[in-house]
C-alpha positions in Angstrom: -42.2 -9.4 -4.6 -44.6 -9.7 -7.2 -44.7 -12.5 -9.9 -43.9 -10.0 -12.6 -40.6 -8.9 -10.9 -39.8 -12.4 -10.4 -40.4 -12.9 -14.1 -38.0 -9.9 -14.8 -35.3 -11.4 -12.8 -35.6 -14.8 -14.8 -35.3 -13.0 -18.0 -32.4 -10.7 -16.6 -30.6 -14.2 -15.5 -31.2 -15.6 -19.0 -29.3 -12.8 -20.5 -26.5 -13.4 -17.9 -26.2 -17.5 -18.2 -23.1 -18.5 -19.7 -23.2 -21.6 -21.7 -21.2 -23.8 -19.1 -24.2 -23.4 -16.7 -25.5 -26.6 -17.9 -22.3 -28.4 -18.0 -20.6 -28.5 -14.6 -18.4 -31.0 -13.7 -17.2 -32.7 -10.3 -13.4 -32.9 -10.4 -11.7 -34.2 -7.2 -8.4 -33.7 -8.9 -8.8 -29.9 -9.3 -5.8 -27.7 -7.8 -8.3 -25.5 -6.4 -11.5 -26.5 -4.8 -12.0 -23.9 -1.9 -10.6 -20.6 -0.6 -7.9 -22.4 1.4 -6.5 -24.1 -1.6 -6.7 -20.7 -4.0 -4.7 -18.8 -1.3 -2.1 -21.6 -1.4 -2.2 -21.2 -5.5 -1.9 -17.2 -4.9 1.1 -17.9 -2.9 2.9 -19.8 -5.3 2.7 -17.2 -7.9 5.8 -15.0 -8.8 6.1 -11.3 -7.1 7.3 -10.0 -10.6 6.5 -12.1 -13.4 3.1 -10.9 -14.6 3.4 -12.7 -17.8 3.8 -16.4 -16.2 1.3 -15.4 -13.5 -1.2 -14.5 -16.0 -1.0 -17.7 -17.8 -1.2 -19.7 -14.7 -4.4 -17.9 -13.7 -6.1 -18.2 -17.2 -5.0 -22.0 -17.2 -6.8 -22.6 -13.6 -9.7 -20.7 -14.1 -11.7 -23.0 -16.3 -11.5 -25.7 -13.9 -12.5 -23.2 -11.1 -15.2 -21.9 -13.0 -16.5 -25.3 -14.3 -16.7 -27.1 -11.2 -20.0 -28.0 -9.3 -18.9 -26.2 -6.3 -22.1 -24.4 -4.5 -22.0 -20.8 -5.7 -21.0 -19.4 -2.2 -17.8 -21.3 -2.4 -17.2 -20.5 -6.2 -17.6 -16.9 -5.2 -15.2 -17.0 -2.1 -12.7 -18.6 -4.7 -13.2 -16.0 -7.2 -12.9 -13.1 -4.9 -9.5 -14.5 -3.5 -8.4 -14.7 -7.3 -9.8 -11.6 -8.1 -6.9 -9.5 -7.0 -4.2 -11.7 -8.3 -5.8 -11.1 -11.8 -5.9 -7.5 -11.5 -2.4 -7.4 -10.5 -1.3 -9.4 -13.3 -3.4 -7.9 -16.0 -2.2 -4.4 -14.8 1.3 -5.5 -15.2 0.6 -6.7 -18.9 -1.3 -3.7 -20.0 1.1 -1.3 -18.6 2.6 -1.0 -22.1 1.6 0.4 -25.2 0.1 -1.8 -27.8 2.8 -3.0 -30.6 4.0 -5.6 -32.3 5.9 -7.2 -29.3 3.2 -6.5 -26.5 0.0 -7.6 -28.5 0.1 -11.1 -27.2 0.8 -10.0 -23.4 -2.2 -7.3 -23.7 -4.6 -9.7 -25.3 -3.7 -12.2 -22.8 -4.5 -9.6 -20.0 -7.8 -8.7 -21.3 -8.8 -12.4 -22.1 -8.0 -13.2 -18.3 -10.3 -10.5 -17.1 -13.0 -11.5 -19.4 -12.6 -15.4 -18.0 -12.8 -13.9 -14.6 -16.0 -12.0 -15.4 -17.6 -15.0 -17.0 -17.1 -16.7 -13.6 -19.1 -14.1 -11.6 -21.8 -14.4 -14.2 -22.0 -18.0 -13.4 -21.9 -17.4 -9.9 -24.7 -14.6 -10.5 -26.7 -17.0 -12.5 -26.4 -19.7 -9.9 -27.2 -17.6 -6.9 -30.2 -16.2 -8.6 -31.7 -19.5 -9.7 -31.7 -20.2 -5.8 -33.7 -17.2 -4.8 -36.9 -17.4 -3.0 -40.4 -15.8 -3.8 -39.1 -12.6 -1.9 -35.5 -12.6 -2.7 -35.2 -8.9 -1.2 -35.5 -10.6 2.3 -32.8 -13.1 2.3 -29.0 -13.4 2.6 -28.5 -14.4 -1.0 -29.7 -11.0 -2.3 -26.7 -9.5 -0.3 -24.2 -11.9 -1.9 -25.7 -11.4 -5.3 -25.3 -7.8 -4.7 -21.5 -8.3 -4.1 -21.1 -10.7 -6.9 -22.8 -8.2 -9.6 -20.8 -5.5 -8.3 -17.4 -7.4 -8.6 -18.7 -8.2 -12.1 -19.4 -4.5 -12.6 -15.9 -3.7 -11.6 -14.7 -6.1 -14.2 -16.5 -4.8 -17.2 -15.3 -1.4 -16.0 -11.7 -2.7 -16.5 -12.4 -4.3 -19.9 -14.0 -1.1 -21.1 -10.7 0.8 -20.2 -8.6 -1.8 -21.6 -10.3 -1.8 -24.7 -10.4 1.9 -25.2 -6.8 2.3 -24.1 -5.2 -0.7 -26.4 -7.5 -0.3 -29.2 -8.9 -3.9 -28.3 -12.3 -5.4 -29.4 -14.9 -4.7 -26.7 -16.9 -7.9 -25.9 -19.9 -8.3 -28.5 -22.7 -8.2 -25.7 -20.9 -5.8 -23.4 -23.7 -3.4 -23.2 -26.6 -5.7 -23.0 -24.8 -7.8 -20.1 -24.0 -4.2 -18.2 -27.6 -3.1 -18.5 -28.8 -6.6 -17.2 -26.4 -6.7 -14.2 -27.9 -3.1 -13.2 -31.5 -3.8 -13.8 -31.1 -7.3 -11.6 -29.4 -5.2 -8.9 -32.6 -2.9 -9.3 -35.2 -5.6 -9.0 -33.2 -7.2 -6.2 -33.2 -3.4 -4.4 -29.4 -3.5 -4.1 -28.4 -1.3 -6.9 -27.7 1.7 -4.6 -26.4 -0.5 -1.7 -22.9 0.7 -0.6 -20.4 -2.3 -0.5 -16.8 -1.6 1.0 -13.7 -3.0 -0.7 -10.9 -4.3 1.1 -9.4 -0.7 1.6 -13.0 0.1 3.1 -14.0 2.2 0.3 -17.6 2.1 -0.7 -19.1 1.6 -4.1 -22.3 0.3 -5.7 -23.6 -1.4 -8.6 -25.5 2.2 -9.4 -22.2 4.4 -9.1 -20.0 1.6 -11.5 -23.0 1.7 -13.8 -23.2 5.5 -13.9 -19.1 5.8 -14.2 -19.3 3.4 -17.3 -22.2 5.3 -19.1 -20.3 8.5 -18.3 -17.2 7.4 -19.6 -18.9 6.1 -22.9 -20.9 9.6 -23.1 -17.4 11.2 -23.9 -15.4 11.0 -27.0 -12.7 8.5 -25.5 -10.9 8.1 -28.7 -10.3 11.7 -28.7 -8.3 11.5 -25.7 -4.7 10.4 -25.4 -3.7 7.1 -23.0 -3.0 9.7 -20.0 -6.0 11.6 -20.5 -8.2 8.7 -20.9 -7.0 7.2 -17.6 -7.3 10.5 -15.9 -10.8 10.7 -16.6 -11.6 7.1 -15.8 -9.7 7.9 -12.2 -11.5 10.8 -11.7 -14.8 9.4 -12.5 -14.5 7.4 -9.1 -15.7 10.4 -7.7 -17.3 12.3 -10.6 -20.1 9.4 -10.9 -21.7 10.6 -7.5 -22.6 14.0 -9.2 -24.6 12.4 -12.0 -28.1 10.9 -11.6 -30.2 8.6 -13.3 -33.9 9.1 -13.8 -36.9 7.3 -15.7 -40.0 9.0 -17.2 -40.1 12.3 -18.7 -37.4 13.9 -16.6 -34.7 15.9 -18.4 -31.4 14.9 -19.4 -28.7 15.3 -22.0 -28.5 11.4 -22.3 -30.4 8.5 -22.6 -29.9 4.7 -22.6 -32.3 2.0 -23.6 -31.2 -0.9 -21.2 -33.1 -3.5 -23.4 -30.3 -2.9 -26.3 -27.0 -3.8 -26.8 -25.8 -0.2 -26.9 -24.7 2.6 -24.8 -25.8 6.4 -24.1 -27.7 8.6 -27.1 -28.8 12.0 -27.1 -32.0 11.9 -25.2 -33.7 13.8 -28.0 -32.4 11.7 -30.5 -33.3 8.1 -29.4 -36.7 6.5 -29.6 -38.7 7.2 -26.1 -39.4 4.0 -24.2 -41.0 3.6 -21.0 -38.0 1.4 -19.9 -35.4 4.3 -20.9 -33.3 5.4 -18.2 -32.1 9.1 -18.6 -28.7 10.3 -17.7 -28.7 13.5 -16.0 -25.4 15.4 -16.1 -26.3 19.0 -15.0 -25.0 18.9 -11.4 -21.8 17.2 -12.5 -21.4 20.2 -15.2 -22.2 22.4 -12.5 -19.5 21.1 -10.6 -16.7 20.9 -13.1 -17.2 24.5 -14.4 -16.8 25.6 -10.3 -13.5 23.3 -10.5 -12.2 25.2 -13.9 -12.9 28.7 -12.3 -11.1 27.8 -9.1 -7.4 28.9 -9.9 -5.8 26.6 -7.0 -3.0 24.8 -8.5 -3.7 21.7 -6.1 -6.6 21.1 -8.4 -4.6 20.7 -11.2 -1.4 18.9 -10.4 -0.5 18.3 -14.1 -0.7 20.1 -17.3 -3.3 18.7 -19.1 -6.3 18.2 -16.7 -7.4 21.7 -17.0 -8.1 21.6 -20.7 -9.6 17.8 -20.5 -12.0 19.1 -17.7 -13.1 22.2 -20.1 -13.5 19.5 -22.8 -15.5 17.2 -20.6 -17.9 20.2 -19.7 -18.8 20.7 -23.2 -19.3 16.8 -24.0 -21.2 16.5 -20.7 -23.2 19.8 -21.0 -24.0 20.4 -24.4 -25.0 18.4 -27.6 -22.0 18.4 -29.9 -21.3 17.5 -33.7 -18.9 14.7 -33.7 -15.8 15.8 -35.3 -12.7 13.3 -36.1 -9.9 14.9 -34.1 -7.1 13.2 -32.3 -5.0 14.5 -29.5 -1.1 12.9 -29.2 -0.3 11.8 -25.6 1.5 14.4 -24.1 2.2 12.5 -20.7 
């Protein structure tokens, strides 16, 4: 790998470096010190009390993240805690935001963000250990898994922010772009990685999903419709493409900024810009709309939502403030 590529990796790692990276500590009294003690901790959590579980996880994560454990051990611990964090936060965020649920919902979002900070630290630590030719080492594979886990957490943070009117993290897009570019530099952006159920995903697929999601008008959807689109994008994202150069596409993103997509003909053109080509996705959705099979539309809103997405991903729209009430 060229020295320029290594310099790019170093620059991306500096963007992702959390402040705690220079202040790691040895704590022999920590409740969780390895994957076995993490599993023991998880087994002690309640099967139904999501609020207590979230508070326990929120309490334990700083000592896990701030320890001077080797990054591979820390990654294994975070991977063990990840499903418990997701279950607990989903339990807290299944309710609509109101005065009585605000604290619980905020706790759920903060818990996901704290876990994300842990994965960022592991990515930084693994990246610091990379040799001159990082694509040829096992560490690049571990980094791919860690980057994908971090991207999945950012996807949850984005959905939670939109569905519950929560503030998005200040550097959300800058960190997402850095994760994708780092995966590109390591040659693992398109690498399929199976989850616990054997379902493959990749950093590129999740990145496209989040670009597509932000390219809609999410605040114009009801909560139910928002989650419908988010769920379907697990498949739809494979029908969109990313290009560089002068290739045509409706949307573009400058990964050096802290912004999502803009219309390609409106943004400044830079050599590093990424074009989001939605033409094949729109063609597919038009085919879905023309099929009258009831099995494709199991609920009463999906047909209208897909029609709206065809417009949003297929043509340049003039933004208007209209909101649709939740009909679910």
